[in-house]
C-alpha positions as CSV (number, residue, x, y, z in Angstrom):
1,M,-59.2,-40.4,-24.3
2,A,-58.2,-37.4,-23.3
3,P,-54.4,-36.8,-23.4
4,P,-52.6,-36.0,-19.3
5,D,-52.4,-32.5,-19.2
6,L,-48.9,-32.0,-18.5
7,R,-48.6,-28.3,-17.3
8,R,-46.7,-27.5,-14.6
9,P,-50.3,-27.8,-11.3
10,F,-47.7,-24.9,-9.8
11,K,-46.3,-21.6,-10.7
12,R,-42.9,-20.3,-10.5
13,T,-41.0,-19.2,-7.6
14,A,-41.1,-15.5,-8.0
15,I,-36.9,-13.8,-8.1
16,S,-36.7,-11.7,-5.4
17,D,-35.6,-8.0,-6.3
18,Q,-32.6,-8.8,-4.7
19,Q,-31.4,-12.1,-5.9
20,R,-32.3,-10.4,-9.6
21,R,-29.7,-7.6,-9.0
22,R,-27.1,-10.3,-7.8
23,E,-28.1,-12.1,-11.5
24,L,-27.5,-8.8,-13.0
25,S,-23.7,-7.5,-11.2
26,L,-22.4,-10.8,-12.2
27,Q,-24.0,-11.1,-15.8
28,R,-22.4,-6.9,-15.6
29,Q,-18.7,-7.6,-14.2
30,S,-17.9,-10.6,-16.7
31,Q,-19.3,-7.9,-19.9
32,N,-17.4,-5.0,-18.5
33,R,-13.7,-5.7,-17.5
34,R,-12.8,-2.5,-17.0
35,D,-8.4,-1.6,-16.6
36,A,-8.5,-2.6,-12.2
37,Q,-4.4,-2.9,-12.8
38,Q,-4.4,1.2,-13.7
39,Q,-7.0,2.0,-11.1
40,A,-4.9,-0.3,-8.4
41,R,-1.5,1.9,-9.5
42,C,-3.5,5.2,-9.5
43,L,-5.1,4.7,-5.8
44,A,-1.8,3.6,-4.8
45,S,0.5,6.8,-6.1
46,S,-2.7,9.0,-5.2
47,V,-2.3,7.6,-1.1
48,L,0.6,10.3,-0.6
49,S,0.2,13.0,-2.7
50,L,-3.2,14.0,-1.9
51,Q,-2.5,14.0,1.7
52,S,0.0,15.8,1.3
53,Q,-1.5,18.5,-0.6
54,Y,-4.8,18.9,1.5
55,P,-3.9,16.8,5.1
56,D,-6.3,15.4,7.7
57,P,-5.1,16.4,11.5
58,V,-3.9,12.9,12.0
59,P,-1.0,12.2,15.4
60,E,2.1,13.0,15.0
61,L,4.5,9.9,13.9
62,E,7.8,9.7,13.8
63,I,8.1,8.4,10.1
64,E,10.8,10.1,7.9
65,P,10.4,12.5,5.0
66,E,9.3,10.6,1.4
67,S,9.0,11.4,-1.7
68,Q,5.9,12.1,-3.6
69,P,5.2,9.5,-5.8
70,Q,4.7,10.3,-9.6
71,Q,1.3,10.5,-10.6
72,E,-0.1,8.5,-13.0
73,A,-3.6,8.8,-15.6
74,G,-6.6,6.9,-15.1
75,P,-10.2,6.0,-14.3
76,L,-10.4,5.5,-11.0
77,T,-14.5,6.7,-11.2
78,K,-16.5,7.2,-13.4
79,D,-16.2,11.0,-13.3
80,L,-12.7,11.5,-11.9
81,D,-9.0,10.6,-12.8
82,I,-6.2,10.9,-10.7
83,R,-5.8,14.1,-12.1
84,Q,-8.6,15.2,-11.1
85,A,-8.7,13.9,-7.5
86,S,-5.4,15.4,-6.8
87,K,-7.2,18.9,-7.3
88,L,-9.9,18.2,-4.4
89,R,-10.4,19.6,-1.3
90,G,-11.9,18.8,2.4
91,P,-14.8,16.2,2.4
92,E,-14.2,15.4,-2.0
93,V,-10.7,13.9,-1.1
94,R,-13.0,12.2,1.6
95,K,-15.7,11.1,-0.6
96,W,-13.0,9.7,-3.7
97,F,-11.7,7.6,-1.3
98,A,-14.6,6.3,0.6
99,S,-16.0,5.3,-2.9
100,Q,-12.9,2.9,-3.5
101,L,-14.5,0.7,-0.6
102,M,-16.6,-2.3,-1.4
103,L,-19.7,-2.3,0.3
104,P,-22.3,-5.3,1.2
105,E,-25.6,-5.1,0.8
106,W,-27.9,-6.4,3.4
107,M,-29.3,-9.8,3.6
108,I,-33.1,-9.7,3.1
109,D,-33.3,-13.0,1.6
110,V,-31.7,-16.2,0.8
111,P,-28.9,-15.8,-2.1
112,D,-29.6,-18.8,-4.7
113,R,-26.8,-21.9,-4.5
114,L,-25.9,-20.5,-0.9
115,S,-24.2,-24.0,0.2
116,H,-21.9,-24.0,-3.1
117,D,-21.6,-20.3,-3.8
118,W,-21.2,-18.4,-1.1
119,Y,-18.3,-17.9,1.8
120,V,-19.1,-16.8,5.6
121,F,-17.2,-15.5,8.1
122,A,-18.0,-13.3,11.8
123,R,-17.4,-9.7,10.6
124,P,-15.1,-8.2,13.2
125,A,-16.5,-5.3,14.9
126,G,-14.4,-2.2,14.4
127,K,-13.5,0.3,11.8
128,R,-13.9,-0.5,8.2
129,C,-11.0,0.7,6.4
130,I,-8.4,0.6,3.6
131,V,-5.0,0.3,4.1
132,V,-2.4,1.3,1.2
133,S,1.4,0.2,2.0
134,S,3.1,2.2,-1.1
135,N,6.8,4.0,-0.8
136,G,7.9,3.5,2.4
137,T,4.8,3.9,4.4
138,T,1.1,2.9,5.0
139,V,-2.0,4.5,5.3
140,S,-5.3,3.9,6.4
141,R,-8.4,5.2,5.7
142,E,-11.9,5.0,7.6
143,R,-15.0,4.2,5.1
144,N,-15.8,8.2,5.4
145,G,-12.3,8.9,3.8
146,S,-11.0,10.6,6.6
147,I,-7.7,9.6,7.6
148,L,-7.3,6.9,11.0
149,H,-4.0,6.4,11.3
150,H,-0.1,6.3,9.0
151,F,1.9,4.5,10.2
152,P,4.9,1.5,9.6
153,S,4.2,-1.7,8.9
154,A,5.6,-5.3,7.7
155,L,3.5,-5.0,4.2
156,P,5.5,-4.5,1.3
157,S,6.7,-1.0,0.9
158,G,5.2,-0.2,3.6
159,A,8.2,1.3,5.6
160,R,11.4,2.5,4.9
161,T,13.3,-0.5,5.4
162,K,14.7,-2.8,2.8
163,D,12.9,-5.5,1.5
164,P,14.5,-7.9,-0.3
165,S,11.8,-9.6,-1.3
166,G,10.1,-7.5,-4.1
167,S,10.5,-3.7,-5.7
168,A,10.5,-0.7,-3.8
169,Q,8.0,0.6,-6.4
170,S,5.5,-1.8,-5.4
171,Y,2.1,-1.2,-3.3
172,C,-0.8,-3.1,-1.8
173,I,-4.0,-2.5,-1.4
174,L,-6.3,-4.2,1.6
175,D,-10.5,-4.3,2.7
176,C,-9.6,-3.8,6.7
177,I,-11.3,-3.6,9.9
178,F,-9.4,-2.0,12.7
179,H,-10.1,-3.9,15.7
180,E,-9.7,-1.0,18.5
181,L,-9.4,-3.6,21.8
182,D,-6.3,-5.4,20.1
183,Q,-4.9,-3.4,17.8
184,T,-5.3,-5.4,14.9
185,Y,-5.8,-4.8,11.2
186,Y,-8.4,-7.4,10.5
187,V,-7.9,-7.9,6.4
188,I,-11.1,-9.3,5.1
189,D,-10.1,-9.6,1.3
190,M,-7.1,-8.1,-1.1
191,V,-7.3,-6.0,-3.8
192,C,-3.9,-5.1,-4.9
193,W,-0.6,-7.5,-3.6
194,R,3.0,-6.2,-4.5
195,G,1.4,-4.1,-7.7
196,Y,-0.6,-6.7,-9.0
197,S,-4.5,-6.1,-8.9
198,L,-6.8,-8.2,-7.8
199,Y,-9.9,-5.9,-8.9
200,D,-11.5,-8.7,-11.7
201,C,-10.5,-12.0,-9.8
202,T,-12.8,-14.0,-8.3
203,A,-13.4,-13.6,-4.2
204,E,-12.4,-17.2,-4.6
205,F,-8.8,-16.4,-5.9
206,R,-8.8,-13.2,-3.5
207,F,-9.2,-14.8,-0.4
208,F,-6.5,-17.7,-1.1
209,W,-4.3,-15.0,-2.1
210,L,-4.7,-13.4,1.1
211,N,-4.3,-16.0,3.1
212,S,-1.1,-17.7,1.4
213,K,0.7,-13.9,1.5
214,L,0.0,-11.7,4.4
215,A,1.7,-14.3,7.1
216,E,4.6,-14.2,4.7
217,T,5.1,-10.7,5.2
218,G,5.6,-10.8,9.2
219,A,2.7,-8.3,8.9
220,C,0.6,-10.9,11.5
221,D,3.5,-11.0,14.0
222,A,3.0,-9.3,17.4
223,P,3.3,-5.8,17.7
224,S,6.7,-4.2,18.4
225,H,8.5,-0.8,19.2
226,Y,8.6,0.0,15.4
227,Y,5.9,-2.0,13.9
228,K,3.0,-0.8,15.8
229,F,-0.4,-2.2,14.6
230,R,-0.6,-6.0,13.7
231,F,-2.5,-7.6,10.6
232,S,-4.2,-10.5,10.8
233,T,-6.5,-13.1,8.5
234,V,-10.1,-13.8,10.0
235,P,-11.8,-17.3,9.3
236,V,-13.5,-17.8,6.1
237,Y,-15.9,-20.9,5.7
238,N,-17.7,-22.7,2.8
239,C,-21.3,-21.2,3.4
240,D,-23.2,-24.8,4.3
241,Q,-24.4,-26.3,7.5
242,R,-20.8,-26.7,9.3
243,G,-19.7,-23.3,8.3
244,L,-22.7,-20.8,9.0
245,Y,-22.7,-22.7,12.8
246,S,-19.1,-22.1,13.1
247,A,-19.2,-18.3,12.1
248,Y,-22.2,-17.8,13.9
249,I,-21.3,-20.1,17.1
250,E,-17.8,-21.0,17.7
251,S,-15.5,-17.8,18.8
252,V,-12.9,-15.8,17.7
253,P,-9.8,-13.3,19.2
254,Y,-12.5,-10.6,18.2
255,A,-15.7,-8.9,18.7
256,K,-18.4,-10.2,16.4
257,D,-20.4,-7.2,14.4
258,G,-22.6,-9.4,12.2
259,L,-21.6,-11.9,9.3
260,L,-20.3,-11.2,5.8
261,F,-21.4,-13.7,2.9
262,Y,-19.7,-12.8,-0.2
263,N,-20.3,-14.8,-3.6
264,K,-17.4,-16.9,-4.7
265,H,-17.6,-15.6,-8.3
266,A,-17.4,-11.8,-7.5
267,H,-15.2,-9.5,-8.6
268,Y,-13.8,-6.7,-5.7
269,Q,-16.2,-3.8,-7.0
270,T,-16.4,-0.6,-5.2
271,G,-19.8,1.0,-3.9
272,N,-22.8,-1.4,-2.8
273,T,-23.2,-4.8,-4.3
274,P,-25.5,-7.2,-3.8
275,L,-23.0,-10.3,-4.2
276,A,-21.7,-9.0,-0.8
277,L,-24.1,-9.2,2.2
278,V,-24.4,-8.7,5.7
279,W,-25.9,-9.9,8.4
280,K,-26.5,-9.2,12.6
281,D,-29.1,-10.3,15.4
282,E,-29.3,-10.3,18.8
283,K,-26.3,-13.2,18.9
284,C,-24.0,-12.4,16.8
285,S,-24.1,-8.2,17.0
286,Q,-24.4,-6.0,19.6
287,Y,-25.2,-3.0,17.2
288,V,-28.8,-4.8,15.7
289,I,-30.7,-1.5,15.3
290,D,-30.4,2.6,15.1
291,T,-30.4,3.5,19.3
292,D,-29.9,7.3,20.6
293,S,-26.7,8.4,22.9
294,K,-27.8,6.4,25.3
295,G,-28.4,3.1,23.6
296,Q,-32.1,3.1,23.6
297,V,-33.6,2.0,20.5
298,L,-35.5,5.5,18.7
299,S,-39.0,5.8,18.7
300,Q,-38.9,5.9,15.3
301,Q,-36.8,4.9,12.0
302,Q,-34.7,7.1,10.4
303,V,-32.8,7.1,7.0
304,V,-31.3,9.0,5.2
305,L,-31.1,9.8,1.7
306,E,-29.1,12.1,-1.2
307,L,-31.0,14.9,-2.7
308,Q,-30.9,15.2,-6.4
309,E,-30.7,18.2,-8.9
310,D,-34.7,17.5,-9.4
311,G,-35.6,17.5,-6.4
312,K,-36.1,13.8,-5.8
313,L,-34.7,11.8,-2.2
314,S,-32.4,8.8,-3.4
315,T,-30.8,5.5,-1.7
316,S,-27.0,5.3,-2.7
317,D,-27.6,2.2,-4.8
318,D,-26.8,2.2,-8.6
319,P,-28.9,2.6,-10.1
320,P,-30.9,5.2,-7.5
321,V,-34.2,4.1,-5.9
322,I,-36.0,7.7,-5.5
323,F,-37.8,7.9,-2.1
324,G,-39.9,10.9,-2.6
325,C,-39.7,14.4,-3.8
326,L,-39.0,17.7,-2.2
327,D,-41.0,20.9,-2.9
328,G,-38.5,23.5,-5.0
329,E,-39.9,26.0,-2.4
330,F,-39.0,23.8,0.8
331,I,-35.5,23.7,-1.1
332,Q,-34.6,27.2,-1.9
333,K,-35.7,28.3,1.7
334,S,-33.9,25.9,3.4
335,G,-30.5,26.4,1.4
336,L,-30.4,22.7,0.6
337,Q,-28.0,21.9,-2.8
338,S,-27.9,19.0,-4.7
339,G,-25.8,16.2,-3.7
340,S,-27.2,17.0,0.5
341,L,-27.2,14.3,2.4
342,L,-31.5,14.5,4.3
343,K,-32.3,12.6,7.5
344,F,-35.5,11.5,7.4
345,A,-37.6,10.0,9.9
346,I,-40.6,7.6,9.0
347,G,-43.7,8.9,9.8
348,N,-47.0,7.1,10.5
349,G,-47.6,6.0,7.0
350,G,-44.8,3.8,7.6
351,L,-43.0,2.2,3.9
352,S,-45.1,0.1,1.7
353,F,-43.5,-2.5,-0.5
354,V,-44.6,-4.4,-3.2
355,D,-43.0,-7.7,-4.7
356,G,-39.7,-6.2,-3.1
357,K,-39.9,-2.6,-4.8
358,L,-41.5,0.8,-3.0
359,E,-44.7,1.8,-3.5
360,K,-44.9,4.3,-1.4
361,S,-43.4,6.1,2.0
362,D,-44.0,8.9,4.3
363,L,-41.3,10.7,5.5
364,N,-40.4,13.6,7.7
365,Y,-37.6,15.6,7.0
366,L,-35.8,15.7,10.4
367,G,-32.6,18.0,8.9
368,K,-28.6,17.8,7.9
369,S,-27.0,14.3,8.3
370,N,-23.9,14.4,9.9
371,R,-21.0,16.6,8.0
372,A,-18.8,13.0,8.7
373,R,-21.4,10.6,6.4
374,M,-20.6,10.3,3.1
375,F,-23.1,8.4,1.2
376,A,-26.9,7.9,1.5
377,D,-28.7,4.7,3.1
378,S,-28.5,1.9,0.4
379,Y,-32.2,0.2,-0.4
380,S,-31.4,-2.9,1.3
381,K,-30.3,-1.1,4.4
382,V,-33.7,0.6,4.9
383,R,-35.8,-2.1,4.2
384,R,-33.7,-4.2,6.9
385,K,-34.2,-1.9,8.9
386,H,-38.0,-1.3,8.7
387,L,-38.2,-5.2,8.9
388,L,-36.9,-4.6,12.3
389,Y,-38.9,-2.2,13.2
390,R,-42.0,-3.9,12.8
391,L,-40.8,-6.9,15.1
392,L,-40.6,-4.6,17.4
C-alpha cells in the first residue's frame, strides 16, 4: 500500500505587500535603534531658535520675551543636524518640522493578529500638528511645518510660571490634532515627556504614559484667561470586536474623521509607516474621497508625486514607489526642478496593480501642487483612492 500523500492540498496564503512592509518595519526598528533622546532634545531646543530667525506670520500674543535655548548638535533626519537646520529658510524650515511627524498609511488590507497586536481609536477631525513645550512657551506646528499657535500652556515648561514638579530645562513633545470647534488639542501620541524620550518605546507604553501623565499637569482642565487651549486624550481600545464597535459607533466629544490603528509594538517612527493605519468611510468620516471647493467628487482621481533628478515620479514612501517618468525636454520647458511636487490626473488607462504592486499607470500632468504642501502622496493613499473611485 502506497504511503499517504502528506503534501498540503492548498497553497500558502499570499502575504500582502503592506503586511510584508509591516514585518520589515518591525524588524528594522529592533535592529537599528537610534539616539532618540538626542533627537527629542534637539527638536525641543530648535523650535524657538528657528522661529526667531525665520518667523512665520502668527497672531500677536501676550508672551514675555524669552532667552534662546542653547542649541545642541545631533541627528534629526537622515541628512540634517540642528546646526544645518538652523540655517534653513522659509519652506525648508517648514519641511524640516513636517518630517518630525509619524504618518499612518491608508489601510488596504487587514493586518495579521489585528485583535491581539493593534489598538484602534476614533480620529478627531482637525489639524494634525506637533506640539512642543520648552523654555516657558508652547508652539504647535501643522503637518506642513507652518506655525499654528504660539501660546502658554500647563504642559511642563509650557509657560513662564514656576513649575515645582520639574526642571525649568525640561521639555515635552506631543503628537496632536487641533479640534477647532472646542479649541482643544487632542493628544494622539506622546513623543517626549519632561525631557524623557519615548521615540524608541512601544505604542503600548507611550499610550500608558500619556494617560498617566497628561492629566497630572492640569493641561486637561477647562480653558482659562491665561491658558487659552485645553488638551485632552482620546479613548483608545484594543482592536477586538468590542473595541472596533466602540471606536466606530459610539459617540465621542469631537467630530470623527475616520479610525486610526496603531501596532502595540511599534516605536514612534517619523514619516510614513505601515505600523500605523488610517481607515475612512462615509459612516465615520466626512472626508472620504477628494472633492472640489463645492464638495463635488472630482471626475478624475488626482495624485501628487515628487519629481526626482532622473525625471522619475515617486511617492513619499521609503523606499519610494515610481509611477512614471517625465521627458527631459518637457521638464526643461516647464521649468521644473528636482524635488518639485506635481499634480496628475489618472487618465482612461487608469492604474494597474499585480499582487499589490504597481504595474502601469496612465498619468496626465495638471501642474505644480499647492505650495503649502510638503510631501507627495503615499503609495497606500493612491491605492486607497483608486479603489474608492472604482466603486463610484
